[in-house]
C-alpha positions in Angstrom: -106.0 -79.8 6.1 -104.6 -80.7 3.2 -101.3 -83.0 3.1 -99.7 -81.1 0.0 -99.8 -78.7 3.0 -98.8 -80.4 5.7 -95.8 -82.0 2.9 -94.7 -78.6 2.8 -94.5 -77.4 6.5 -92.7 -80.7 6.8 -90.5 -79.8 4.2 -89.6 -76.1 5.7 -88.5 -77.6 9.4 -86.6 -80.7 7.5 -84.9 -77.5 5.4 -84.7 -75.0 8.1 -83.2 -77.8 10.8 -85.4 -77.7 13.6 -88.1 -80.1 15.5 -91.5 -79.3 15.1 -93.0 -77.7 18.3 -95.8 -75.1 17.9 -93.3 -72.0 17.3 -91.5 -73.2 14.7 -94.6 -74.6 13.2 -96.5 -71.3 13.3 -93.5 -69.7 11.2 -93.2 -72.1 8.3 -97.5 -72.2 8.1 -97.0 -68.2 7.7 -94.4 -68.7 5.3 -97.9 -70.9 3.1 -100.3 -68.3 4.0 -101.5 -70.2 6.7 -102.8 -69.8 9.8 -104.3 -72.8 11.9 -106.4 -72.1 15.5 -104.3 -73.4 18.6 -105.8 -76.4 18.8 -105.4 -77.4 14.6 -101.7 -76.0 15.5 -101.4 -78.2 18.6 -102.4 -81.4 16.3 -100.6 -80.5 13.7 -97.2 -80.3 16.2 -98.2 -84.1 17.7 -99.0 -85.1 14.3 -94.9 -83.5 12.9 -94.0 -85.1 15.8 -94.8 -88.1 15.5 -94.2 -88.5 12.0 -90.7 -86.9 11.8 -89.0 -88.1 15.7 -91.5 -91.0 16.2 -92.7 -93.7 13.7 -95.1 -92.2 12.0 -99.2 -93.7 12.7 -97.3 -96.5 14.1 -96.3 -95.5 17.5 -99.3 -96.1 18.6 -98.9 -99.4 18.1 -95.6 -99.4 19.1 -96.9 -98.5 22.5 -99.5 -101.4 22.7 -99.1 -103.9 25.9 -97.3 -106.8 24.9 -96.0 -105.8 21.3 -93.6 -107.5 20.6 -93.5 -107.5 16.7 -95.0 -104.5 13.9 -95.3 -105.6 9.9 -96.1 -102.9 7.4 -96.4 -104.8 3.7 -96.9 -102.0 1.5 -99.1 -99.2 2.5 -102.1 -101.1 2.7 -101.2 -103.8 5.3 -100.1 -103.2 8.6 -99.7 -106.1 11.3 -99.0 -106.7 15.0 -97.9 -109.8 17.5 -99.1 -109.4 20.8 -97.5 -113.1 21.6 -100.6 -114.9 19.8 -100.1 -114.8 16.8 -100.2 -112.1 14.0 -103.0 -109.9 13.9 -104.5 -107.5 11.1 -104.6 -103.4 12.2 -106.6 -101.0 11.2 -103.6 -98.8 10.3 -103.4 -97.8 7.2 -101.1 -95.9 4.8 -101.7 -93.4 1.7 -99.9 -94.0 -0.7 -96.1 -96.7 -1.0 -94.7 -92.9 -0.4 -95.7 -92.6 2.6 -94.1 -96.1 4.0 -90.9 -95.5 2.3 -90.3 -92.1 3.6 -90.4 -93.2 7.0 -88.6 -96.7 6.2 -86.0 -93.4 5.7 -86.6 -91.7 8.1 -86.2 -93.9 10.9 -82.4 -95.5 8.9 -81.9 -92.0 8.7 -82.3 -91.7 13.2 -80.3 -95.6 13.3 -77.6 -93.5 11.1 -78.3 -96.0 8.3 -78.5 -95.3 4.8 -81.8 -96.5 2.4 -82.2 -95.0 -0.9 -82.0 -97.0 -4.3 -78.1 -97.9 -4.2 -79.2 -99.2 -0.6 -82.4 -100.7 -1.0 -82.3 -102.1 3.0 -81.4 -101.7 6.1 -80.7 -103.7 9.6 -80.0 -101.3 12.8 -81.7 -100.6 15.6 -83.2 -97.7 16.2 -82.3 -95.2 19.8 -85.1 -96.9 22.1 -83.4 -100.3 21.1 -86.5 -100.9 18.6 -85.2 -103.4 15.7 -85.4 -102.3 12.5 -85.0 -103.8 9.2 -86.7 -102.4 5.7 -86.8 -103.2 2.1 -88.0 -100.8 0.1 -89.9 -101.1 -3.3 -89.7 -103.2 -5.9 -87.6 -105.0 -4.6 -90.2 -106.0 -1.6 -93.9 -106.7 -2.5 -97.1 -105.0 -2.3 -94.7 -101.7 -1.5 -92.4 -100.6 0.8 -91.8 -103.7 3.6 -91.2 -102.1 7.4 -90.3 -105.2 10.2 -90.2 -103.6 13.7 -88.7 -106.3 16.4 -90.2 -104.7 20.0 -87.6 -105.1 22.4 -88.7 -106.9 26.0 -90.0 -104.1 28.0 -90.8 -106.2 31.5 -87.9 -108.5 32.4 -90.0 -112.6 32.2 -88.5 -114.1 35.3 -88.9 -117.9 34.8 -92.4 -118.4 37.5 -93.9 -115.5 34.7 -93.4 -117.9 31.5 -94.2 -121.0 33.4 -97.7 -118.8 34.3 -98.0 -118.1 30.7 -97.4 -121.9 29.7 -94.0 -121.8 28.3 -93.5 -124.9 30.7 -96.1 -127.0 30.0 -96.0 -130.9 30.5 -93.6 -131.0 33.5 -90.2 -128.6 31.5 -90.5 -125.9 33.7 -87.9 -127.8 37.0 -85.7 -129.2 34.3 -84.9 -125.7 32.3 -84.2 -124.1 36.7 -82.1 -127.1 36.7 -80.3 -126.2 33.1 -80.1 -122.6 34.2 -77.9 -123.3 37.4 -75.4 -126.0 36.5 -72.7 -125.1 35.2 -73.2 -127.0 32.1 -72.8 -124.7 29.0 -76.2 -125.4 26.4 -78.5 -123.3 23.7 -81.8 -122.2 23.2 -82.9 -123.1 20.1 -86.3 -122.1 17.2 -87.3 -120.4 14.6 -88.2 -117.0 14.9 -90.6 -115.3 17.4 -90.3 -119.0 19.8 -89.3 -117.3 23.0 -85.6 -118.1 22.5 -84.2 -115.0 24.2 -87.4 -114.4 26.6 -86.2 -118.1 27.6 -82.5 -117.5 28.3 -82.5 -114.1 30.2 -85.5 -115.2 32.6 -82.6 -118.1 33.1 -79.4 -116.0 33.3 -81.3 -114.5 36.3 -81.4 -118.4 37.9 -77.6 -118.0 37.8 -75.5 -117.4 41.2 -75.3 -113.5 42.1 -71.8 -114.1 42.1 -71.1 -115.2 38.2 -70.5 -112.1 36.1 -72.2 -112.7 32.8 -70.9 -110.9 29.9 -73.2 -110.7 27.1 -72.2 -110.3 23.8 -75.5 -108.9 21.4 -75.6 -108.3 17.7 -78.5 -106.1 19.3 -78.7 -105.6 22.7 -82.2 -107.7 23.1 -81.1 -109.5 27.0 -81.6 -108.2 29.8 -81.2 -110.7 32.5 -82.2 -109.8 35.9 -79.1 -110.6 37.9 -76.7 -108.0 39.8 -73.4 -108.7 37.5 -74.3 -108.0 34.2 -72.1 -106.4 31.7 -73.3 -105.7 28.0 -71.1 -105.8 24.5 -73.6 -104.5 21.4 -71.8 -104.5 18.2 -72.3 -102.1 15.6 -72.6 -102.2 11.6 -70.4 -99.3 9.8 -71.5 -96.1 9.5 -72.7 -94.9 5.6 -69.1 -94.4 5.0 -68.6 -98.6 5.5 -66.0 -97.9 8.4 -66.3 -98.3 12.3 -68.1 -101.3 12.1 -67.9 -103.9 15.2 -69.1 -107.4 14.9 -69.9 -109.6 17.0 -67.2 -111.8 16.4 -65.0 -108.9 17.5 -67.0 -108.6 20.5 -66.9 -112.5 21.3 -62.9 -112.0 21.4 -62.8 -109.1 23.8 -65.6 -110.8 26.3 -62.4 -113.4 26.4 -60.1 -111.1 28.8 -63.2 -109.5 30.6 -63.0 -112.9 33.1 -66.6 -113.9 32.9 -67.7 -117.1 34.5 -70.8 -116.9 31.9 -70.0 -116.0 28.2 -73.1 -115.6 26.4 -73.7 -114.4 22.9 -77.1 -113.2 22.2 -77.5 -114.9 19.1 -74.9 -117.1 17.3 -75.8 -116.8 13.5 -72.1 -116.3 11.5 -68.4 -116.2 12.0 -68.6 -115.6 15.4 -68.9 -119.2 16.1 -65.2 -119.7 15.9 -64.5 -117.7 18.9 -67.5 -119.2 21.1 -66.4 -122.7 20.1 -63.1 -121.6 20.9 -64.1 -120.2 24.5 -66.3 -122.9 25.2 -63.0 -125.1 25.0 -60.8 -122.9 26.8 -62.5 -123.1 30.6 -65.6 -121.3 30.3 -67.9 -123.7 31.8 -72.0 -122.8 31.5 -71.0 -120.6 27.9 -74.9 -119.8 26.6 -76.7 -118.2 23.3 -79.2 -118.7 20.9 -79.6 -120.7 17.7 -81.9 -120.3 14.6 -82.6 -124.3 14.2 -85.7 -125.9 13.3 -85.3 -129.2 15.7 -83.2 -130.2 18.6 -81.6 -132.7 15.9 -80.3 -129.8 13.2 -78.5 -128.4 15.8 -75.4 -129.8 15.1 -75.7 -128.9 11.0 -76.5 -126.1 12.1 -73.2 -125.5 13.6 -71.4 -127.5 11.1 -72.8 -125.2 8.8 -72.1 -122.1 10.6 -68.4 -123.0 11.5 -68.0 -124.1 7.7 -68.6 -120.7 6.0 -65.7 -119.2 9.0 -63.8 -121.1 7.7 -63.5 -124.1 10.4 -62.9 -127.5 9.2 -66.3 -130.0 9.0 -64.0 -132.4 11.9 -62.3 -129.7 13.7 -66.2 -128.2 14.0 -67.5 -131.5 15.9 -64.5 -132.0 18.0 -64.7 -128.6 19.7 -68.8 -128.6 19.4 -68.5 -132.2 21.2 -65.8 -131.0 24.1 -68.0 -127.2 24.2 -71.0 -127.7 23.7 -73.1 -129.9 26.5 -77.1 -129.1 26.3 -80.3 -128.2 23.8 -83.0 -126.6 24.7 -85.5 -126.4 21.5 -88.6 -124.1 21.3 -91.8 -124.1 19.8 -94.9 -121.8 17.9 -98.1 -123.3 17.9 -100.4 -122.4 15.2 -102.4 -120.5 17.8 -98.7 -118.4 18.2 -98.5 -119.7 21.6 -94.9 -120.7 22.2 -92.9 -123.2 24.7 -90.0 -126.0 25.2 -90.9 -128.5 23.6 -87.5 -131.0 23.5 -84.3 -130.9 25.6 -81.5 -132.6 24.5 -77.9 -134.1 24.4 -75.2 -133.4 22.6 -73.1 -136.4 21.8 -69.9 -137.5 19.9 -69.7 -141.3 18.4 -66.6 -141.8 15.7 -65.8 -138.1 15.6 -69.2 -136.4 15.2 -71.7 -134.9 16.8 -75.4 -135.9 17.2 -77.8 -134.4 19.5 -80.0 -137.5 21.1 -83.8 -136.5 23.5 -83.5 -136.0 26.9 -86.6 -135.3 27.5 -89.7 -133.8 25.4 -92.9 -131.9 26.6 -96.6 -132.6 25.6 -99.1 -129.9 26.6 -101.0 -132.8 27.4 -99.3 -135.1 29.6 -96.1 -135.0 31.2 -92.4 -135.1 29.9 -91.1 -138.5 27.8 -87.4 -139.0 28.5 -85.9 -140.5 25.6 -82.0 -142.3 24.9 -80.3 -139.5 26.1 -82.2 -139.1 29.7 -79.6 -140.8 31.5 -76.5 -138.0 30.6 -79.0 -134.8 30.8 -79.8 -135.8 34.6 -75.6 -136.4 35.3 -75.2 -133.0 33.6 -77.9 -131.2 35.9 -77.1 -133.3 39.2 
């Protein structure tokens, strides 16, 4: 069957506003003066369903066990990540126009616009998959699609230990932090496992405590009996109706949280989070992108100043409200692990991250100058 015929059938279905079924596809084929056998017709229906309602040729990749990311770099390169680093797949597209149409269709499903006037999109699909796309020619070697797949399985601390996340004796210190009332952030680069570790730690929190989760896109699904989730919403195509993480942090403070959790601190919501951690909300936590634990105060400073807080105010609130940093990294093989735990200490009006424990795969934990402060926080 020719590609042009499939395109014409797809176009007729779109113009008629109907979903691809055996009846609607057969009607469209008759309009094109074409007839197919029952087997070929059902195959065409499956293909059109995948292209018009799913992710086209990416559906099979998204269904793979353990998949975390599917990345399309133009028509000639599709990669996946199953937790062991990027892998090149055999999936290819016939042209960049097909990649572009796929990106636009997924954006439309998420209620977002993607065209030459708005050439990029960041949205969540109905199944929770995070979509980011940039249209060519802004991107090379063609339209780029990035799909972040939500975890299908909620990992426990035991599960992560079995996967090697806590090599070098990191498991018990992490458990201690989860059960204590200390405030902490999990840091690391993109894809280092921050959300996975945070969700596992929240599963250890006392079941009588109320967790209120605020996220830009729902990813945290802790195994805990009392969880309330709030999810931000982007503006619609008219630019109205948007709800920011900062808006939701303010609402969460009125919902009697025992633990306020911000899935990812990356914008102006840092102001309200710091305020919350300084008004009696113990045990607050979240994730932050950072290259190392030492960089965390500078990261908060940059976010706070961008949101309008004076530099000294950021440091004073950080010193009073946040206690610990758990830093993750990802080695050259793609293996994620806890690398360091640090305590935040105020000195001369500025906050520093002081190493308490570092973890190596070849030996047990190595204590740093912040070890006594760490023991005091989790005892």
